[in-house]
C-alpha positions as a Python dict, from the first residue, in 0.01 Angstrom:
ca = {
    (1, 'M'): (0, 0, 0),
    (2, 'Y'): (-105, -327, -156),
    (3, 'D'): (257, -432, -231),
    (4, 'H'): (419, -270, 77),
    (5, 'H'): (249, -314, 411),
    (6, 'R'): (314, -446, 752),
    (7, 'E'): (235, -803, 850),
    (8, 'L'): (-144, -833, 848),
    (9, 'T'): (-391, -1047, 1033),
    (10, 'P'): (-594, -1286, 819),
    (11, 'E'): (-890, -1049, 845),
    (12, 'E'): (-687, -748, 744),
    (13, 'A'): (-529, -938, 456),
    (14, 'R'): (-871, -1044, 328),
    (15, 'L'): (-1004, -687, 354),
    (16, 'L'): (-698, -552, 165),
    (17, 'E'): (-727, -819, -102),
    (18, 'D'): (-1097, -755, -153),
    (19, 'S'): (-1051, -377, -164),
    (20, 'Y'): (-766, -402, -414),
    (21, 'D'): (-959, -650, -630),
    (22, 'G'): (-1258, -413, -629),
    (23, 'F'): (-1046, -127, -766),
    (24, 'V'): (-885, -354, -1031),
    (25, 'R'): (-1226, -484, -1143),
    (26, 'S'): (-1343, -123, -1177),
    (27, 'G'): (-1049, -37, -1406),
    (28, 'A'): (-790, 120, -1171),
    (29, 'L'): (-497, -41, -1354),
    (30, 'L'): (-608, 58, -1704),
    (31, 'S'): (-446, 326, -1911),
    (32, 'D'): (-614, 665, -1922),
    (33, 'D'): (-761, 590, -2264),
    (34, 'D'): (-896, 255, -2153),
    (35, 'K'): (-1038, 408, -1834),
    (36, 'E'): (-1229, 657, -2045),
    (37, 'R'): (-1350, 383, -2277),
    (38, 'L'): (-1461, 172, -1980),
    (39, 'R'): (-1645, 470, -1832),
    (40, 'K'): (-1839, 528, -2154),
    (41, 'L'): (-1920, 156, -2186),
    (42, 'T'): (-2042, 144, -1827),
    (43, 'E'): (-2255, 453, -1873),
    (44, 'E'): (-2418, 322, -2187),
    (45, 'A'): (-2479, -17, -2030),
    (46, 'S'): (-2640, 147, -1727),
    (47, 'M'): (-2874, 358, -1942),
    (48, 'L'): (-2969, 55, -2154),
    (49, 'S'): (-3044, -146, -1839),
    (50, 'L'): (-3273, 128, -1717),
    (51, 'Q'): (-3444, 147, -2052),
    (52, 'F'): (-3489, -228, -2053),
    (53, 'S'): (-3663, -212, -1717),
    (54, 'Q'): (-3881, 77, -1820),
    (55, 'N'): (-3987, -94, -2144),
    (56, 'L'): (-4075, -407, -1954),
    (57, 'L'): (-4277, -213, -1700),
    (58, 'K'): (-4459, -20, -1971),
    (59, 'E'): (-4562, -333, -2167),
    (60, 'T'): (-4656, -520, -1847),
    (61, 'K'): (-4883, -236, -1736),
    (62, 'A'): (-5036, -198, -2085),
    (63, 'F'): (-5194, -545, -2078),
    (64, 'T'): (-5505, -639, -1883),
    (65, 'L'): (-5752, -920, -1926),
    (66, 'H'): (-6088, -760, -1843),
    (67, 'L'): (-6374, -1004, -1786),
    (68, 'T'): (-6733, -912, -1723),
    (69, 'D'): (-6902, -1253, -1740),
    (70, 'E'): (-6864, -1451, -1417),
    (71, 'A'): (-6874, -1775, -1622),
    (72, 'D'): (-6527, -1684, -1751),
    (73, 'L'): (-6396, -1723, -1397),
    (74, 'D'): (-6474, -2093, -1386),
    (75, 'G'): (-6221, -2289, -1185),
    (76, 'L'): (-6059, -1985, -1017),
    (77, 'P'): (-6036, -1988, -635),
    (78, 'D'): (-6206, -1717, -434),
    (79, 'T'): (-5878, -1546, -357),
    (80, 'A'): (-5796, -1499, -727),
    (81, 'R'): (-6149, -1372, -798),
    (82, 'E'): (-6137, -1118, -517),
    (83, 'A'): (-5799, -990, -620),
    (84, 'A'): (-5924, -949, -980),
    (85, 'R'): (-6233, -772, -854),
    (86, 'Q'): (-6017, -529, -656),
    (87, 'A'): (-5796, -473, -960),
    (88, 'A'): (-6101, -384, -1167),
    (89, 'E'): (-6231, -156, -894),
    (90, 'E'): (-5896, 29, -881),
    (91, 'R'): (-5934, 94, -1254),
    (92, 'K'): (-6297, 198, -1210),
    (93, 'L'): (-6418, -96, -1416),
    (94, 'D'): (-6690, -348, -1368),
    (95, 'G'): (-6614, -718, -1344),
    (96, 'W'): (-6266, -857, -1295),
    (97, 'V'): (-5921, -761, -1421),
    (98, 'F'): (-5626, -996, -1451),
    (99, 'T'): (-5272, -871, -1519),
    (100, 'L'): (-4935, -1014, -1604),
    (101, 'D'): (-4807, -974, -1251),
    (102, 'A'): (-4726, -1309, -1087),
    (103, 'P'): (-5003, -1298, -814),
    (104, 'S'): (-5263, -1257, -1091),
    (105, 'Y'): (-5099, -1452, -1374),
    (106, 'G'): (-4998, -1764, -1181),
    (107, 'P'): (-5340, -1858, -1034),
    (108, 'F'): (-5514, -1790, -1362),
    (109, 'L'): (-5293, -2036, -1556),
    (110, 'T'): (-5318, -2291, -1275),
    (111, 'Y'): (-5691, -2289, -1212),
    (112, 'S'): (-5884, -2136, -1504),
    (113, 'T'): (-6080, -2386, -1710),
    (114, 'R'): (-6091, -2137, -2003),
    (115, 'R'): (-5811, -2259, -2225),
    (116, 'D'): (-5852, -1974, -2471),
    (117, 'L'): (-5806, -1716, -2192),
    (118, 'R'): (-5507, -1904, -2050),
    (119, 'Q'): (-5350, -1886, -2395),
    (120, 'Q'): (-5421, -1513, -2424),
    (121, 'L'): (-5259, -1443, -2089),
    (122, 'Y'): (-4962, -1671, -2154),
    (123, 'M'): (-4891, -1525, -2491),
    (124, 'A'): (-4912, -1166, -2362),
    (125, 'R'): (-4661, -1237, -2084),
    (126, 'N'): (-4419, -1437, -2297),
    (127, 'T'): (-4405, -1190, -2584),
    (128, 'L'): (-4329, -884, -2372),
    (129, 'C'): (-4092, -645, -2537),
    (130, 'I'): (-4027, -845, -2849),
    (131, 'K'): (-4279, -677, -3078),
    (132, 'E'): (-4179, -427, -3341),
    (133, 'N'): (-4248, -116, -3133),
    (134, 'D'): (-4067, 134, -2914),
    (135, 'E'): (-4062, -113, -2625),
    (136, 'N'): (-3867, -381, -2811),
    (137, 'N'): (-3592, -507, -2583),
    (138, 'L'): (-3424, -747, -2827),
    (139, 'R'): (-3202, -472, -2969),
    (140, 'I'): (-3115, -361, -2614),
    (141, 'C'): (-3010, -713, -2524),
    (142, 'Q'): (-2797, -742, -2833),
    (143, 'R'): (-2623, -419, -2757),
    (144, 'L'): (-2574, -511, -2393),
    (145, 'V'): (-2411, -839, -2486),
    (146, 'N'): (-2157, -655, -2701),
    (147, 'L'): (-2101, -385, -2431),
    (148, 'R'): (-2040, -641, -2162),
    (149, 'R'): (-1801, -840, -2374),
    (150, 'E'): (-1593, -529, -2451),
    (151, 'M'): (-1600, -424, -2083),
    (152, 'A'): (-1484, -766, -1972),
    (153, 'Q'): (-1207, -778, -2231),
    (154, 'L'): (-1082, -437, -2126),
    (155, 'L'): (-1048, -571, -1771),
    (156, 'G'): (-854, -884, -1890),
    (157, 'Y'): (-1131, -1142, -1914),
    (158, 'D'): (-1226, -1343, -2219),
    (159, 'T'): (-1600, -1304, -2167),
    (160, 'F'): (-1836, -1116, -1936),
    (161, 'A'): (-1928, -1455, -1787),
    (162, 'D'): (-1564, -1504, -1680),
    (163, 'Y'): (-1569, -1158, -1519),
    (164, 'V'): (-1886, -1232, -1323),
    (165, 'M'): (-1801, -1586, -1215),
    (166, 'K'): (-1473, -1493, -1050),
    (167, 'H'): (-1664, -1379, -739),
    (168, 'R'): (-1939, -1639, -751),
    (169, 'M'): (-1951, -1975, -575),
    (170, 'A'): (-1895, -2173, -893),
    (171, 'T'): (-1581, -1960, -967),
    (172, 'S'): (-1571, -2046, -1338),
    (173, 'V'): (-1785, -2086, -1645),
    (174, 'E'): (-1670, -2448, -1680),
    (175, 'N'): (-1801, -2530, -1337),
    (176, 'V'): (-2139, -2381, -1420),
    (177, 'Y'): (-2176, -2588, -1736),
    (178, 'K'): (-2063, -2900, -1545),
    (179, 'L'): (-2328, -2841, -1281),
    (180, 'L'): (-2595, -2787, -1548),
    (181, 'D'): (-2496, -3102, -1732),
    (182, 'D'): (-2504, -3300, -1410),
    (183, 'L'): (-2851, -3163, -1327),
    (184, 'I'): (-2976, -3255, -1678),
    (185, 'A'): (-2845, -3606, -1639),
    (186, 'A'): (-3003, -3646, -1299),
    (187, 'Y'): (-3338, -3476, -1356),
    (188, 'R'): (-3423, -3539, -1720),
    (189, 'P'): (-3553, -3897, -1682),
    (190, 'T'): (-3785, -3792, -1398),
    (191, 'A'): (-3892, -3475, -1578),
    (192, 'E'): (-3983, -3671, -1895),
    (193, 'K'): (-4180, -3920, -1683),
    (194, 'E'): (-4369, -3644, -1506),
    (195, 'L'): (-4439, -3462, -1837),
    (196, 'E'): (-4587, -3780, -1981),
    (197, 'A'): (-4807, -3809, -1673),
    (198, 'V'): (-4935, -3454, -1723),
    (199, 'K'): (-5000, -3529, -2089),
    (200, 'S'): (-5184, -3845, -1990),
    (201, 'I'): (-5422, -3672, -1749),
    (202, 'A'): (-5485, -3401, -2011),
    (203, 'R'): (-5577, -3660, -2275),
    (204, 'E'): (-5812, -3831, -2025),
    (205, 'A'): (-6001, -3502, -1991),
    (206, 'E'): (-5977, -3370, -2349),
    (207, 'G'): (-5940, -3674, -2575),
    (208, 'D'): (-5655, -3876, -2722),
    (209, 'D'): (-5580, -3619, -2990),
    (210, 'F'): (-5527, -3337, -2735),
    (211, 'I'): (-5186, -3161, -2774),
    (212, 'L'): (-5048, -3013, -2453),
    (213, 'M'): (-4942, -2650, -2501),
    (214, 'P'): (-4737, -2426, -2266),
    (215, 'W'): (-5052, -2253, -2135),
    (216, 'D'): (-5191, -2595, -2039),
    (217, 'S'): (-4899, -2722, -1834),
    (218, 'A'): (-4976, -2554, -1501),
    (219, 'F'): (-5348, -2636, -1528),
    (220, 'Y'): (-5301, -3013, -1580),
    (221, 'A'): (-4999, -3035, -1354),
    (222, 'H'): (-5230, -2907, -1080),
    (223, 'K'): (-5488, -3176, -1170),
    (224, 'L'): (-5216, -3443, -1148),
    (225, 'K'): (-5102, -3312, -808),
    (226, 'L'): (-5455, -3332, -676),
    (227, 'R'): (-5492, -3688, -801),
    (228, 'Q'): (-5160, -3817, -672),
    (229, 'Y'): (-5124, -3624, -350),
    (230, 'D'): (-5464, -3471, -278),
    (231, 'F'): (-5279, -3145, -232),
    (232, 'D'): (-5379, -2794, -343),
    (233, 'P'): (-5129, -2508, -277),
    (234, 'E'): (-5430, -2281, -230),
    (235, 'E'): (-5488, -2456, 107),
    (236, 'L'): (-5161, -2303, 239),
    (237, 'R'): (-5277, -1947, 174),
    (238, 'P'): (-5448, -1892, 515),
    (239, 'Y'): (-5121, -1978, 687),
    (240, 'L'): (-4922, -1733, 478),
    (241, 'E'): (-5120, -1418, 549),
    (242, 'L'): (-4880, -1125, 513),
    (243, 'N'): (-4871, -1008, 873),
    (244, 'N'): (-4817, -1366, 994),
    (245, 'V'): (-4526, -1405, 753),
    (246, 'I'): (-4365, -1081, 873),
    (247, 'K'): (-4406, -1194, 1235),
    (248, 'G'): (-4262, -1531, 1152),
    (249, 'V'): (-3950, -1389, 980),
    (250, 'F'): (-3863, -1143, 1254),
    (251, 'G'): (-3968, -1384, 1528),
    (252, 'L'): (-3733, -1651, 1394),
    (253, 'A'): (-3438, -1412, 1411),
    (254, 'T'): (-3534, -1334, 1773),
    (255, 'R'): (-3553, -1700, 1864),
    (256, 'L'): (-3233, -1798, 1688),
    (257, 'Y'): (-3008, -1501, 1758),
    (258, 'G'): (-3180, -1300, 2034),
    (259, 'I'): (-3226, -1003, 1799),
    (260, 'T'): (-3537, -795, 1853),
    (261, 'F'): (-3696, -558, 1604),
    (262, 'K'): (-3891, -242, 1666),
    (263, 'E'): (-4055, -45, 1389),
    (264, 'N'): (-3922, 311, 1359),
    (265, 'D'): (-4182, 552, 1224),
    (266, 'A'): (-3945, 850, 1249),
    (267, 'I'): (-3745, 741, 942),
    (268, 'P'): (-3909, 840, 612),
    (269, 'V'): (-3966, 567, 351),
    (270, 'Y'): (-4043, 578, -19),
    (271, 'H'): (-4375, 392, 4),
    (272, 'R'): (-4628, 288, 263),
    (273, 'R'): (-4541, -76, 197),
    (274, 'E'): (-4194, -17, 339),
    (275, 'A'): (-4093, 2, 703),
    (276, 'V'): (-3769, 55, 892),
    (277, 'R'): (-3703, -161, 1194),
    (278, 'G'): (-3415, -119, 1441),
    (279, 'L'): (-3206, -426, 1524),
    (280, 'R'): (-3136, -459, 1896),
    (281, 'P'): (-2919, -747, 2009),
    (282, 'R'): (-2877, -725, 2390),
    (283, 'R'): (-3099, -414, 2404),
    (284, 'Q'): (-2858, -190, 2214),
    (285, 'L'): (-2943, -48, 1870),
    (286, 'S'): (-2688, -195, 1626),
    (287, 'G'): (-2850, -149, 1286),
    (288, 'R'): (-3163, -95, 1085),
    (289, 'A'): (-3350, -318, 844),
    (290, 'L'): (-3573, -192, 564),
    (291, 'R'): (-3871, -418, 511),
    (292, 'R'): (-3997, -389, 158),
    (293, 'L'): (-4304, -578, 43),
    (294, 'P'): (-4366, -657, -324),
    (295, 'P'): (-4354, -334, -526),
    (296, 'P'): (-4682, -150, -576),
    (297, 'Q'): (-4857, -151, -910),
    (298, 'G'): (-4672, 58, -1164),
    (299, 'Q'): (-4328, 19, -1010),
    (300, 'A'): (-4048, -162, -1187),
    (301, 'R'): (-3967, -512, -1063),
    (302, 'R'): (-3685, -637, -1283),
    (303, 'S'): (-3391, -488, -1459),
    (304, 'L'): (-3067, -582, -1633),
    (305, 'D'): (-2770, -488, -1418),
    (306, 'D'): (-2462, -388, -1614),
    (307, 'G'): (-2249, -592, -1378),
    (308, 'V'): (-1952, -351, -1359),
    (309, 'S'): (-1975, -111, -1066),
    (310, 'G'): (-1817, 177, -1256),
    (311, 'A'): (-1480, 290, -1384),
    (312, 'V'): (-1242, 474, -1150),
    (313, 'D'): (-990, 747, -1219),
}
């Protein structure tokens, strides 16, 4: 069909080309032995990706910073304190609990005056799954690199990066490196200047011998932002209340495209934070959108995708 077909419209030709390419990239043109090998590689890569995600989730959940002295909360805004109090309450603990999830981790590193606690939280998050235990992901990453390379070479590509980039905007690995080099050339002078400004304001507060560490960067960058621009991102929080954001997103689509959304309670969802809304341009149901809020505590957030959709017979 791909080589022998009637004259096609541009849309039909594009659909045929994309469909054919999808089969080729899944191994349709390989020999039977290579198809079987690709299938095994894909299966192993998928299982390792799942294990990577599970390990990350397990280690993330295992760490909590439990504080019982209110003095340890110095510098934190009320929103961060309340969230930590609720986290402690959910665990049936007194005081406040901070976790490695971004809504808890980010404000603590930005606002807490307790440098030792910032370090503790930073080190916990940035050493996830690299310890010598059952949740070590370094070996998984090493194996995945080799699996992906072999999968890509079976499909006719030098590297897995070449395989992936064929369908990305950059189209090639060379273009990616060129963009990165251009960005470094453009941004590095400004970045170095801003880093020196952060170091300077830190030395003003702590002394000339103060050495800025990674767990200090967000804290003193926030101080610099306050001095230079009198701006605190915390001031935006009242405007970004969840229900207002949801209304804004769907309302924008209505204003721009005339699409209305109506929540459909008849369709089951996996979690109470999800909702299905029907899309109705011109009053006719034409589709459904699943609204999914940030995953609940204990649910995986990140994973390593094997990148190959699966071998075909």
